[in-house]
C-alpha positions as CSV (number, residue, x, y, z in Angstrom):
1,M,-38.2,-29.8,4.6
2,D,-41.6,-29.6,5.0
3,E,-41.9,-31.4,0.6
4,E,-43.5,-34.2,0.3
5,I,-42.0,-36.9,-2.3
6,E,-43.7,-40.3,-3.3
7,I,-41.9,-43.5,-4.1
8,L,-43.3,-46.3,-4.9
9,V,-42.4,-49.4,-3.5
10,S,-42.9,-53.4,-3.3
11,D,-44.0,-54.8,-0.4
12,E,-41.1,-56.6,0.8
13,E,-39.2,-53.6,0.0
14,F,-42.0,-51.5,2.6
15,Q,-40.6,-54.1,5.1
16,E,-37.6,-54.0,4.9
17,L,-37.6,-49.5,4.6
18,K,-40.4,-49.9,8.1
19,R,-37.9,-52.5,9.6
20,H,-34.6,-49.8,9.9
21,R,-37.6,-46.8,10.0
22,R,-36.5,-45.8,13.3
23,E,-32.3,-46.1,11.4
24,F,-34.2,-44.1,9.5
25,K,-35.6,-40.6,11.4
26,D,-32.2,-41.4,12.9
27,N,-30.3,-39.8,9.5
28,L,-33.2,-37.5,9.3
29,Q,-32.6,-35.9,12.6
30,N,-29.2,-36.4,12.5
31,L,-29.0,-34.4,8.8
32,E,-30.6,-31.1,9.8
33,G,-28.9,-31.1,12.9
34,L,-25.7,-31.4,9.8
35,E,-27.8,-28.1,8.4
36,R,-27.6,-26.6,11.8
37,T,-24.2,-27.0,12.2
38,L,-23.7,-25.6,8.7
39,R,-25.3,-22.4,9.1
40,V,-23.0,-22.1,12.8
41,L,-20.9,-22.2,10.5
42,Q,-20.7,-20.6,8.2
43,Y,-21.8,-17.5,10.1
44,R,-19.0,-17.9,12.1
45,Y,-16.9,-18.2,8.5
46,L,-17.9,-14.6,8.3
47,T,-18.3,-13.1,11.1
48,E,-14.5,-13.8,10.7
49,R,-14.2,-13.3,7.8
50,V,-14.9,-9.3,8.6
51,A,-13.6,-9.1,11.4
52,E,-10.4,-9.0,9.1
53,L,-11.2,-6.7,6.8
54,E,-12.2,-4.6,8.5
55,K,-8.8,-5.0,10.1
56,K,-6.1,-4.8,6.6
57,L,-9.0,-1.3,6.2
58,E,-7.9,-0.2,8.7
59,E,-4.5,-1.3,7.9
60,M,-4.7,0.3,4.6
61,K,-6.2,3.8,6.3
62,E,-2.6,3.5,8.0
63,H,-0.5,3.6,5.0
64,Y,-2.2,5.6,2.8
65,T,-2.2,8.7,5.5
66,S,1.9,7.6,6.4
67,L,1.4,7.8,2.2
68,V,0.6,11.2,2.7
69,E,2.2,12.7,4.9
70,F,4.8,11.5,3.3
71,E,3.8,13.4,0.4
72,R,3.3,16.1,2.2
73,T,7.2,15.7,3.5
74,A,8.7,15.4,0.3
75,K,6.6,18.8,-1.4
76,K,8.6,20.6,1.5
77,D,12.1,19.1,1.3
78,K,11.9,19.7,-2.9
79,E,10.4,23.5,-1.8
80,Y,13.3,23.7,0.5
81,L,16.0,22.3,-1.4
82,M,14.7,24.0,-4.7
83,K,15.1,28.0,-2.1
84,A,18.5,26.2,-1.1
85,R,19.4,26.0,-5.0
86,A,18.3,29.0,-6.3
87,D,20.1,30.3,-3.2
88,L,23.3,28.5,-4.1
89,S,23.2,30.0,-8.2
90,R,23.1,32.8,-6.7
91,E,25.3,32.8,-4.4
92,N,28.1,30.9,-7.4
93,R,27.7,34.3,-9.9
94,E,28.1,36.4,-7.2
95,L,31.5,34.3,-6.6
96,E,31.9,34.4,-10.3
97,V,31.5,37.8,-10.9
98,R,33.7,38.4,-7.8
99,V,36.5,36.3,-8.9
100,R,36.5,37.3,-13.3
101,E,36.7,40.9,-11.7
102,H,40.0,40.0,-9.2
103,E,41.0,38.4,-12.5
104,N,41.0,41.5,-14.9
105,S,42.5,43.9,-11.9
106,P,45.3,45.1,-11.3
């Protein structure tokens, strides 16, 4: 607000401006107050937004951790099921051999 502006006015307009000088000063002070308020509100908004984003980041980290744990568990389950499937297949072959042997014996 340190900038100067030159405005050319008539004597009549100048007298009118002088009569309203106090009102102009009040408006200028109000404007400066509004600018300060705006800066405070902007700072408050930004700090709240940062807090919200940090909270979201923590939630995402938790979700990621649980997904990694789920993936690890799924891999273990898959390995277990593949082993169980192999055991069942082996057992099934052995039983088929026994059944054929039993059917072929007198």
